[in-house]
C-alpha positions as CSV (number, residue, x, y, z in Angstrom):
1,M,190.8,75.5,145.8
2,Q,188.0,76.1,143.2
3,D,187.3,79.3,141.4
4,L,183.5,79.9,141.9
5,D,181.5,81.5,139.2
6,A,177.7,82.2,139.2
7,H,176.9,78.5,138.7
8,A,179.8,76.7,140.4
9,I,178.9,78.4,143.8
10,T,175.6,76.4,143.9
11,D,177.4,73.0,143.6
12,A,180.0,74.1,146.1
13,V,177.4,75.0,148.7
14,I,175.4,71.8,148.2
15,A,178.6,69.7,148.4
16,Q,179.5,71.3,151.7
17,M,176.1,70.5,153.1
18,A,176.2,66.9,151.9
19,A,177.2,65.5,155.3
20,T,174.0,66.8,157.0
21,P,173.0,63.8,159.2
22,D,169.2,64.5,159.0
23,P,168.1,63.3,155.5
24,R,165.0,65.4,155.4
25,M,166.9,68.5,156.4
26,R,169.5,67.7,153.8
27,E,166.8,67.3,151.1
28,I,165.1,70.6,152.1
29,M,168.3,72.7,152.3
30,D,169.6,71.2,149.0
31,A,166.4,72.3,147.2
32,A,166.3,75.6,149.0
33,V,169.8,76.5,147.9
34,R,169.3,75.4,144.3
35,H,166.0,77.4,144.0
36,L,167.3,80.5,145.8
37,H,170.4,80.6,143.6
38,A,168.4,80.0,140.5
39,F,166.1,82.9,141.5
40,A,169.0,85.3,142.0
41,R,170.4,84.3,138.6
42,E,167.0,84.6,136.8
43,V,166.4,88.2,138.0
44,N,170.1,89.2,138.1
45,L,169.7,90.2,141.7
46,T,171.8,93.3,142.5
47,P,173.5,94.0,145.8
48,D,171.1,96.9,146.5
49,E,168.1,94.7,145.9
50,W,169.6,91.9,148.0
51,L,170.0,94.4,150.9
52,K,166.5,95.6,150.5
53,G,165.3,92.0,150.7
54,I,167.3,91.4,153.9
55,A,165.9,94.6,155.4
56,F,162.4,93.5,154.5
57,L,162.8,90.1,156.1
58,T,164.4,91.7,159.2
59,A,161.4,94.0,159.5
60,V,159.0,91.1,159.2
61,G,160.7,89.3,162.0
62,Q,160.7,92.5,164.2
63,A,157.0,92.8,163.7
64,C,156.3,89.4,165.2
65,S,155.1,89.2,168.8
66,P,153.2,86.8,171.1
67,I,150.0,88.3,169.6
68,R,151.1,89.0,166.0
69,Q,152.7,86.6,163.4
70,E,153.9,88.7,160.5
71,F,155.8,85.8,158.9
72,I,152.6,83.7,158.8
73,L,150.9,86.7,157.3
74,L,153.7,87.0,154.7
75,S,153.3,83.3,153.9
76,D,149.6,83.8,153.5
77,V,149.6,86.7,151.1
78,L,152.3,84.9,148.9
79,G,150.0,81.9,148.6
80,L,152.6,79.7,150.3
81,S,150.3,78.8,153.2
82,R,147.6,77.7,150.8
83,L,150.1,75.7,148.8
84,V,151.4,73.8,151.8
85,N,147.9,73.3,153.0
86,V,146.7,71.9,149.6
87,M,149.7,69.5,149.5
88,H,149.2,68.4,153.0
89,D,145.5,68.0,152.4
90,A,146.1,65.7,149.5
91,T,148.1,63.3,151.8
92,G,145.3,62.7,154.2
93,R,141.9,64.0,153.3
94,E,139.6,61.2,152.3
95,A,137.4,61.7,149.2
96,A,134.3,62.8,151.2
97,G,136.2,64.8,153.8
98,T,135.5,68.5,154.2
99,E,137.8,70.8,152.3
100,T,140.4,72.6,154.5
101,S,141.3,76.2,154.7
102,L,144.0,78.3,156.5
103,L,144.4,78.5,160.3
104,G,145.5,82.1,159.9
105,P,147.6,84.3,162.1
106,F,144.8,85.0,164.8
107,F,144.3,81.5,166.1
108,R,144.6,81.2,169.9
109,E,144.7,78.1,172.0
110,Q,142.6,77.6,175.1
111,A,139.5,79.4,173.9
112,P,136.7,79.3,176.5
113,R,134.7,76.0,176.6
114,L,131.0,76.8,176.0
115,A,127.8,74.7,176.2
116,L,126.0,73.9,172.9
117,G,123.8,76.8,172.0
118,E,125.8,79.4,173.8
119,T,127.3,82.5,172.0
120,I,131.0,83.2,171.4
121,A,130.2,87.0,171.5
122,A,131.4,87.7,175.1
123,H,132.1,91.4,174.6
124,S,130.7,92.3,171.1
125,D,127.3,93.1,169.7
126,G,125.8,92.8,166.2
127,P,123.5,90.8,164.0
128,E,123.3,87.3,165.5
129,I,123.4,84.0,163.5
130,V,123.3,80.3,164.4
131,I,125.6,77.6,163.0
132,F,124.5,74.0,163.4
133,G,125.3,70.6,161.9
134,Q,127.0,67.3,162.5
135,V,130.5,66.0,162.6
136,T,131.0,62.7,160.8
137,D,133.7,60.5,159.4
138,A,134.2,60.3,155.6
139,A,131.6,57.5,155.4
140,G,129.0,59.6,157.1
141,A,129.1,57.9,160.5
142,P,128.7,60.3,163.5
143,I,131.8,61.2,165.5
144,P,130.6,61.5,169.1
145,N,132.0,64.3,171.3
146,A,134.2,65.9,168.6
147,V,135.4,69.3,169.7
148,I,134.8,72.3,167.5
149,D,137.0,75.4,168.0
150,V,135.4,78.6,166.5
151,W,137.0,82.0,166.1
152,Q,136.2,85.1,163.9
153,T,136.1,88.9,163.7
154,D,133.4,90.8,165.4
155,A,130.8,92.8,163.6
156,E,133.4,95.6,163.1
157,G,135.9,93.3,161.3
158,L,138.3,93.0,164.2
159,Y,139.7,90.0,166.1
160,D,140.0,90.2,169.9
161,L,143.8,90.5,169.6
162,Q,143.2,93.7,167.6
163,S,140.4,95.3,169.6
164,H,141.1,94.2,173.2
165,D,143.9,93.7,175.7
166,P,145.6,90.3,174.9
167,S,144.2,88.9,178.1
168,V,140.7,89.2,176.8
169,M,139.2,86.5,174.6
170,D,136.2,87.4,172.5
171,M,134.5,85.9,169.4
172,R,136.0,82.5,170.0
173,G,135.0,79.4,171.8
174,Q,135.1,75.6,172.0
175,F,132.1,73.3,171.8
176,A,131.9,69.6,172.4
177,C,129.5,67.8,170.1
178,D,126.9,65.5,171.5
179,G,126.9,61.7,171.3
180,E,125.8,61.9,167.7
181,G,128.3,64.5,166.6
182,R,125.7,67.2,166.5
183,F,126.4,70.8,167.4
184,H,124.9,74.3,167.4
185,L,126.2,77.6,168.5
186,R,125.4,81.3,168.3
187,T,127.7,84.0,167.0
188,L,127.6,87.3,165.2
189,K,127.7,87.7,161.5
190,P,131.4,88.6,160.8
191,L,132.6,91.5,158.7
192,G,135.2,91.2,156.0
193,Y,138.4,93.0,156.8
194,S,141.8,94.1,155.6
195,I,144.8,92.2,156.7
196,P,147.1,94.3,159.0
197,M,148.5,96.9,156.7
198,D,150.7,98.8,159.3
199,G,153.6,96.4,158.9
200,P,156.1,95.4,156.2
201,V,153.7,92.9,154.7
202,G,151.0,95.5,154.3
203,T,153.6,97.8,152.7
204,M,154.4,95.1,150.2
205,V,150.7,94.4,149.4
206,R,150.2,98.2,148.7
207,Q,153.2,98.3,146.5
208,Q,151.7,95.4,144.5
209,N,148.4,97.4,144.1
210,R,146.4,94.6,145.9
211,H,143.3,95.4,147.9
212,G,144.5,93.4,151.0
213,F,141.0,92.3,152.0
214,R,139.7,89.0,153.2
215,P,136.0,88.1,152.8
216,A,133.8,87.7,155.9
217,H,134.5,84.2,157.3
218,I,134.3,82.1,160.4
219,H,137.3,79.9,161.3
220,I,136.6,76.3,162.3
221,L,139.0,73.7,163.9
222,V,137.5,70.2,164.5
223,T,139.4,67.7,166.5
224,A,138.7,64.1,167.6
225,P,140.9,61.2,168.7
226,G,142.0,59.1,165.7
227,Y,141.2,61.7,163.2
228,R,143.3,64.3,161.4
229,D,142.7,67.9,162.7
230,L,140.2,69.5,160.4
231,V,141.2,73.2,159.8
232,T,138.7,75.0,157.7
233,A,136.5,78.1,157.5
234,L,133.1,79.2,156.3
235,Y,133.0,82.1,153.8
236,F,130.0,84.3,153.2
237,A,128.7,84.5,149.7
238,D,127.5,88.1,150.0
239,D,130.9,89.5,150.7
240,A,132.4,91.6,147.9
241,H,135.8,89.9,148.2
242,V,134.8,86.3,148.2
243,D,136.3,85.8,144.8
244,S,139.5,87.7,145.5
245,D,140.7,86.7,149.0
246,T,144.1,88.3,149.5
247,V,145.4,85.1,151.2
248,F,143.7,82.6,148.7
249,G,141.7,80.8,151.4
250,V,138.3,80.5,149.8
251,S,137.0,77.3,148.2
252,A,133.6,76.9,146.6
253,S,132.5,74.1,148.9
254,L,133.1,76.4,151.9
255,V,130.9,79.3,150.8
256,V,127.7,79.7,152.8
257,Q,124.9,82.2,153.4
258,E,122.7,82.5,156.5
259,K,119.0,81.9,155.9
260,A,115.8,82.6,157.9
261,D,113.5,79.7,158.8
262,L,116.1,77.1,157.8
263,P,114.6,73.6,158.3
264,G,116.0,71.9,161.3
265,A,117.4,75.1,162.8
266,P,117.6,74.6,166.6
267,I,117.0,78.2,167.6
268,P,113.9,79.8,165.9
269,D,113.8,83.5,164.7
270,I,117.6,83.7,164.2
271,P,119.1,83.4,160.7
272,S,121.0,80.0,160.5
273,I,123.7,78.2,158.6
274,R,123.8,74.4,158.5
275,Y,127.2,72.9,157.7
276,D,128.2,69.3,158.3
277,F,131.9,68.5,158.8
278,A,133.5,65.2,157.6
279,M,136.8,64.3,159.1
280,S,139.6,62.1,157.7
281,R,141.2,59.4,159.8
282,E,144.7,60.1,161.1
283,T,147.2,57.8,159.4
284,D,150.7,59.3,159.8
285,G,150.6,61.6,162.9
286,S,151.3,64.7,160.8
287,G,148.5,66.8,162.3
288,G,147.0,69.2,159.8
289,R,147.5,72.8,161.1
290,V,149.2,75.1,158.7
291,G,149.6,77.9,161.2
292,S,150.0,78.4,165.0
293,D,149.0,80.4,168.0
294,P,151.4,83.4,167.7
295,S,152.4,82.9,171.4
296,R,153.8,79.5,170.5
297,L,156.3,81.0,168.0
298,V,157.2,84.1,170.0
299,P,156.6,83.4,173.7
300,A,155.9,86.3,176.0
301,G,159.0,87.6,177.6
């Protein structure tokens, strides 16, 4: 029997887990225990503070549902989602590939399939814009029939999961590119918004004196056989929070602005954005989505 002090307990826990058959699980849990114990020692964590932390994580879990993912939101506002995304990106994005961004907590699978040129605004109104461009590989060769998934807030700054019954899909759609990888679609100019502040993550953000806002953006997921899923987003330069995104998703290469009379615009008289997406080839089967449809993590019922 060993007397366990504030340092010996760490070695004892790691030793007890040493027989874990899965080597990757063993590696992750070893590091998690070492860093969690070091954190507790560094801040001299008290029993009361420990219980408050347990209560907070319990509340985060209780806030999750098939249409809301509070744990992904927590990961986002702590910058962990961006960190995992950046590290994953470095393993597969070719030099000329489009920079990635966060999938976010509002992605939904099986968005309606729409024809090129159609609008994703099924139940919403507002200023209309056109997005067009081409999907290529990192060398610039077109990727025929790539599929583009698009989702965003409406002109009031709300996702369909916030403004409609969960059975309603709005401001989202899937488009198949043509044989040259070209696409164009109509949408509404989105509005920047606050992350959900009515749950435990929102309470934490307020306690940190953070504004909690995301700049206006349009989420993009591009998929094609043989290529790594491209999860990214286009951020609007005229949004007041483009330099202080509360979930750290903005990169300079993803900042855009709609323009009137843009050369090559497929639909005249509507302000347009041209953006070309370059995909990286899939090499290890590791996908590329840092996030999930909420219903995948907390199934209905």
